[in-house]
N, C-alpha and C positions, 0 to 999 in steps of 0.2 A: 509394344504391348500397348494394348487399348485402355482407355480409362476403366471401362469395365474389368478387365483383367488385372490391373492395378490394384483397383479396390477390393478385388477378391483375393489378391495376394497380401493385402495389408493385414497385419495382426489385429489391428483395431477393428476391421471389418468384419472379423470372425467373432460372432457372439459366444461361441464357447471358450475361445482362447480368453476372453476378457474374464469368464468366471474361473479360469484356471489358474489365474494369477494368485501368488500368496498374499495372505492378508497380514498386514502388520499388527503384531501383538502389543498393546499397551500395558504397562505395569498397573495403571490405575487411571482415575478421571484427570482429565486436562481442562483447566479453565481456559477458554479462549474468549477474547473480548474483541468485539467489532461494533463500535460505535456508530450508530445512524440516528440522525435526527430526520425526523418526518415533518412534513407541512401538507396536511390532508393525506391523500395517497401517496404522495411524490416523496421520494427520499431526498430531502434538501441538501444534506451533506452526510458523506459516509467516506470510507477510506479511498475507494477509488478517486471521488471528486477532490479530496483533500490532495491525492498524488498528482491530479491534474492541475490544480491550483499550484502547487509546488513546481510543477514543470513550466507552467505559465510564468511564474516569477523568475525562474532561470533562463528560460529561452525568450521571454518578451513576445511570445508569438503563439496563438492557439494551434496554428498548423504545427510549427516546430515541437511544441510541447506534446501534442497528439502522437508525432512521430516517435519523440524520445520514449514515450511509455507504450508504444505498440497499440494505439488506438486510432480508429479512422478520424478524418477531419470532421465529418459529418456528426459522429457521436461525441466528439468533443465539444463542438458548438451547441448539440442538443443539452449536455451536461451543463455548460456554462450558462445557457439560457434558463437552465431548471434552478441552478444555485441562484442567480441573480434575480429571478422571479419568486423565489422563496424569501428574500431578505427584504427589510426596508430600504436599504442602499445596497448598490452593486457591489460584489466582491471583485469583479473584472470590468475594466473599461478597456474598450478596443477603439481604435482609430481606422477609419475607412483606408482602404488601400489607394494607391495612385501612382504618381510618377515613381516615388521613393518608398512605395508600398505602406501598408498600414503597420499595425502592431497592437499589442495588448499588454497591458499590465495589472497587476493587483493594485486595489484601492486600500486604503488603510483598514476597512472593514475585512477584505480577503486576507491582509496579513494577520490582523487580530483573530480571525477565524481559524486560520492554520495554527497560530500559536495557543489558542484554546484547546482545539482538537487534541495537538499533540501533548499538551500538559494533562488533559484527562486520560489520554492513552497511556503515558508513563505511569500515572499513578495507578491505573488499572494493572500493569505489569506487576507492580510492588503488590497490589492486592491479591492478584492471582497467585503468587508465590506464597503469600501469607494463607491463602485458603488451601492450596494444595499440598505445602510444605514439600515440594518435589522439585527442586531447581535442576535436577538432571534431566527430568522430561521437559521442563520449560526450556533449558538450553538446547535440547536435542529437538525440540519443534521450531526454535529459531533457526537452527541449522537447516533443518528441512525447508522452512519458508524461504530462506535465503536461497538455496538451490531453486526451489519451483518458481520463485518470482525473479530469478536471476539478478538479485540484487549484488550490488557491489560489496564484498566483505572488506575491502580496503579503498574506501573512497579517497580522492583528492583532497587533501586537508583543507585547502584554500576553497576549493568549490563546496565542500561540505560546511566550512564555516559561515561561507556566504550565504548559501541557498537552502541549508537543510535544517529543519528543526526535528525531523524524525529520527529517533535513534537508530542507529545502523545494528546490524545483527550481532556484531561484535560487542557492541556496547550493551544490548540486552543480554548477551550471554556473560559479560563482567557482571551486571546486574545480578543474574542468578548466582554466580560465583560468590559476590559480596554477600547476599543474603544467606547463602550456605554457611560461609563463615562465622556470620553474626548469630546464627541460629544451630551452631555447633554440628553442622552436617558435611558429608564429605562433598569436596568440589567436583561440580560436574564436569 
């Protein structure tokens, strides 16, 4: 099969098949929060950059961090440069390669940046529930996001305790259940 015939056989290559897909029906509005901090026209920090910083903290390498989140090495370096250029002090410090290889680590600024970002995100989750009063939709959107992002619904407890500040999908679903219970609504 040639590349051209493979592309033609692909369902995503057929514009009519894309429009024939059933659309999901939501019961009501869903509040979604994606915090982005800009510096001029550049997004200084956002969800993807925070994920990259967390991966660097875990792997101690920009290359390994990029691989672990499915990002190209070049893109990861560009994002790290953008983050560092947007701050007064760098979030990531890198050592040049050599006989024993280089490495990268988060500075205290990088660690504080992640912690602050995740605190804001957690507060936004609660606020989202307060605004929508629909923990079932919130929980379902977390399940969907977990599947689309291929997140680990059962992360290794040691690795999570050591490196993660981001609540897992199950933790966010538990938040929705707790919120529902506190507000006299059925558990999602």
